[in-house]
C-alpha positions in Angstrom: 8.6 -19.8 8.3 7.2 -21.7 11.2 4.7 -21.2 14.0 6.3 -18.8 16.5 5.7 -17.6 20.0 8.8 -15.4 20.3 8.4 -12.0 21.9 4.8 -12.8 22.9 3.6 -11.9 26.4 3.1 -14.8 28.7 -0.7 -14.5 28.6 -0.7 -15.1 24.8 1.5 -18.0 23.9 -0.6 -19.4 21.2 1.3 -20.6 18.1 1.5 -18.0 15.4 2.4 -18.1 11.7 5.3 -15.7 11.8 8.9 -15.5 10.7 12.0 -13.7 11.9 13.5 -11.9 8.9 17.1 -13.1 8.1 19.9 -10.6 8.1 19.8 -10.2 4.3 16.1 -9.5 4.1 16.3 -5.8 4.9 19.1 -5.4 2.4 17.1 -7.2 -0.3 14.1 -4.9 0.5 16.3 -1.8 0.2 17.7 -3.1 -3.1 14.1 -3.6 -4.5 13.1 -0.1 -3.4 16.2 1.5 -5.0 15.7 -0.5 -8.2 12.0 0.4 -8.5 12.7 4.1 -7.9 15.6 4.2 -10.3 13.5 2.6 -13.1 10.7 5.0 -12.3 13.0 8.0 -12.5 14.4 6.8 -15.8 10.9 6.5 -17.2 10.1 10.0 -16.0 13.2 11.4 -17.8 12.1 9.5 -20.9 8.6 11.0 -20.6 10.0 14.5 -20.3 12.3 14.1 -23.3 10.0 12.2 -25.6 6.5 13.4 -24.6 5.8 14.7 -28.1 6.8 11.4 -29.9 4.0 9.1 -31.3 4.8 6.6 -28.5 3.8 9.0 -25.7 1.9 11.8 -27.4 -1.6 12.5 -25.9 -0.9 11.0 -22.5 0.0 14.0 -20.5 3.4 12.5 -19.9 5.1 15.7 -18.6 2.6 16.0 -15.9 2.9 12.3 -15.2 6.7 12.6 -15.0 6.4 15.2 -12.2 3.9 12.9 -10.4 6.3 9.9 -10.7 9.2 11.8 -9.1 7.0 13.4 -6.4 5.3 10.2 -5.6 8.4 8.2 -4.9 9.7 10.9 -2.6 6.6 11.1 -0.4 7.4 8.4 2.1 11.1 9.3 2.7 10.2 13.0 2.9 7.5 12.5 5.5 9.7 10.1 7.5 12.5 12.6 7.4 10.3 15.4 8.7 9.0 13.4 11.7 10.6 13.8 15.1 11.8 10.6 16.7 11.0 8.8 13.5 12.3 5.4 14.4 12.6 2.5 11.9 12.2 3.4 8.3 8.9 2.0 6.8 10.5 0.0 3.9 7.4 -2.0 3.2 5.2 1.1 2.9 7.8 2.8 0.7 7.9 -0.1 -1.7 4.1 -0.4 -1.7 3.8 3.3 -2.8 6.6 3.0 -5.4 5.2 -0.1 -7.2 2.0 1.5 -8.7 4.2 4.4 -9.9 6.6 2.0 -11.5 3.8 0.1 -13.2 2.3 3.3 -14.6 5.7 4.7 -15.7 7.0 1.4 -17.2 3.7 0.6 -18.9 3.6 3.9 -20.7 7.3 3.8 -21.6 7.0 0.3 -23.1 3.7 1.1 -24.8 1.8 -1.6 -22.7 -0.4 0.8 -20.7 -3.6 0.5 -22.8 -3.1 -3.0 -24.2 -2.4 -4.6 -20.7 -5.1 -2.5 -18.9 -2.4 -1.3 -16.5 -4.6 1.7 -15.7 -7.0 -0.7 -13.9 -4.1 -2.3 -12.0 -2.8 1.1 -10.9 -6.2 2.3 -9.7 -6.8 -0.9 -7.7 -3.4 -0.8 -6.1 -3.5 2.9 -5.2 -6.9 2.6 -3.6 -5.9 -0.5 -1.7 -2.8 1.1 -0.3 -4.6 4.3 0.7 -7.4 2.3 2.4 -4.8 0.1 4.2 -2.7 3.0 5.5 -5.6 5.2 6.4 -7.4 2.3 8.1 -4.3 1.5 10.1 -4.0 5.1 11.3 -7.7 5.3 12.2 -7.4 2.0 14.1 -5.6 3.8 17.0 -8.6 6.1 17.4 -11.6 3.8 17.0 -13.4 1.5 19.4 -13.8 -1.3 16.9 -11.6 -2.6 14.1 -14.4 -2.6 11.5 -14.9 1.2 12.1 -11.2 1.8 11.2 -11.5 -0.4 8.1 -14.7 1.3 7.0 -13.1 4.8 7.5 -10.0 3.7 5.5 -12.2 2.4 2.7 -14.2 5.6 2.6 -11.0 7.7 2.6 -9.7 5.9 -0.5 -13.0 6.2 -2.3 -13.2 9.9 -1.5 -9.7 10.4 -2.7 -10.4 8.8 -6.0 -13.6 10.9 -6.4 -11.6 14.1 -5.9 -9.0 12.9 -8.3 -11.6 12.3 -11.0 -13.2 15.7 -10.4 -9.7 17.3 -10.7 -9.2 15.6 -14.0 -12.5 16.9 -15.3 -11.8 20.4 -14.1 -8.4 20.3 -15.8 -10.0 19.1 -19.1 -12.5 21.9 -18.9 -9.7 24.4 -18.2 -8.1 23.4 -21.5 -5.8 20.5 -20.7 -5.4 18.2 -23.7 -4.3 14.6 -24.2 -6.2 13.2 -21.2 -8.6 11.1 -23.2 -11.4 11.4 -20.6 -14.7 9.8 -21.4 -17.7 8.9 -19.3 -16.9 5.2 -19.5 -13.3 5.8 -18.6 -14.2 7.8 -15.5 -16.8 5.3 -14.2 -14.3 2.5 -14.9 -11.6 4.2 -12.9 -14.0 4.8 -10.0 -15.1 1.2 -10.1 -11.5 -0.1 -10.0 -10.7 2.2 -7.1 -13.8 1.2 -5.2 -12.8 -2.4 -5.5 -9.3 -1.7 -4.4 -10.5 0.4 -1.5 -12.8 -2.4 -0.3 -10.0 -4.9 -0.7 -7.6 -2.7 1.3 -10.3 -2.2 4.0 -10.9 -6.0 4.4 -7.2 -6.8 4.6 -6.7 -4.0 7.2 -9.7 -5.4 9.3 -8.2 -8.9 9.2 -4.7 -7.7 10.2 -5.5 -5.3 13.0 -5.7 -6.4 16.7 -9.1 -6.9 18.3 -7.8 -5.4 21.5 -8.3 -1.6 21.7 -5.3 -1.1 23.9 -3.1 -2.8 21.4 -4.4 -0.5 18.6 -3.9 2.6 20.8 -0.1 2.5 20.7 0.0 5.0 17.9 0.5 5.3 14.2 4.1 4.0 14.3 2.9 0.7 15.7 0.1 0.6 13.2 2.3 1.2 10.1 4.8 -1.4 11.5 2.0 -4.0 11.5 1.2 -3.9 15.2 4.5 -5.6 16.2 7.2 -4.6 18.6 10.8 -4.1 17.6 12.4 -7.6 17.3 9.1 -9.4 17.3 8.7 -11.9 14.4 6.7 -10.6 11.5 3.2 -12.2 11.4 2.2 -13.6 8.0 -1.4 -13.3 8.8 -1.8 -10.2 10.9 -0.9 -8.4 14.1 -1.1 -10.3 17.4 -4.7 -10.7 18.4 -6.1 -9.9 14.9 -8.9 -11.9 13.3 -6.5 -13.5 10.8 -3.9 -14.3 13.4 -6.4 -15.9 15.7 -8.0 -18.0 12.9 -4.6 -19.3 11.7 -3.3 -19.8 15.2 -6.3 -21.9 15.9 -5.8 -23.9 12.7 -2.1 -24.5 13.5 -2.9 -25.4 17.1 -5.4 -28.0 16.0 -3.0 -29.9 13.8 -1.8 -33.0 15.7 2.0 -32.8 16.4 4.1 -35.8 15.5 6.0 -37.4 18.3 9.5 -38.8 17.8 
């Protein structure tokens, strides 16, 4: 991982913290995705079979099991349905699968409550939603902060509707949800933190130039880089993070032989 100027237009040859993924990187990422989803499916089967045992009773595990399987299928299903879909978003797929794996594995191992995994899941889910939504809004907004703000708001709104849905389900007779006022407020606070975090990261990573952000959602989800361009460790070319780190790298005196 070294400063790179590969695949950068001639008018922007500043050093960048970027790396070109080695040939094995994509295979390793695919292996991680398959492993995460396989374990999640195994936990979902365990939840369906053993939902009434003392280990899992009262946690709504059958509903969770359906959610696990549906959740890990979202990214590939949407990608399959798109025309001219291009490169598969492996990073996004893994990011969506990880919170589901944490939730499923935590419940299966009896660690969910003790390790406060619910807090982790809420933070991760909100951060992912804010990041993805912010990236998509970025191609339509005049300023990066507007897209980041919209992404954050989308994640917070999504969590609000989720908590309302849980309350409605409880009033309709659903049992085993363990809802309390403190639990609901805590979940919303965790999600708000994650949403703000996701918005900040998105703001740091998106290009300042409106034309660069207007290339469409595929470019946004791919991290604002062209096919074959080294992956930036900080952010897309011309982003706030990229410019700051490029300036820092450029200011370091180079050793002469």
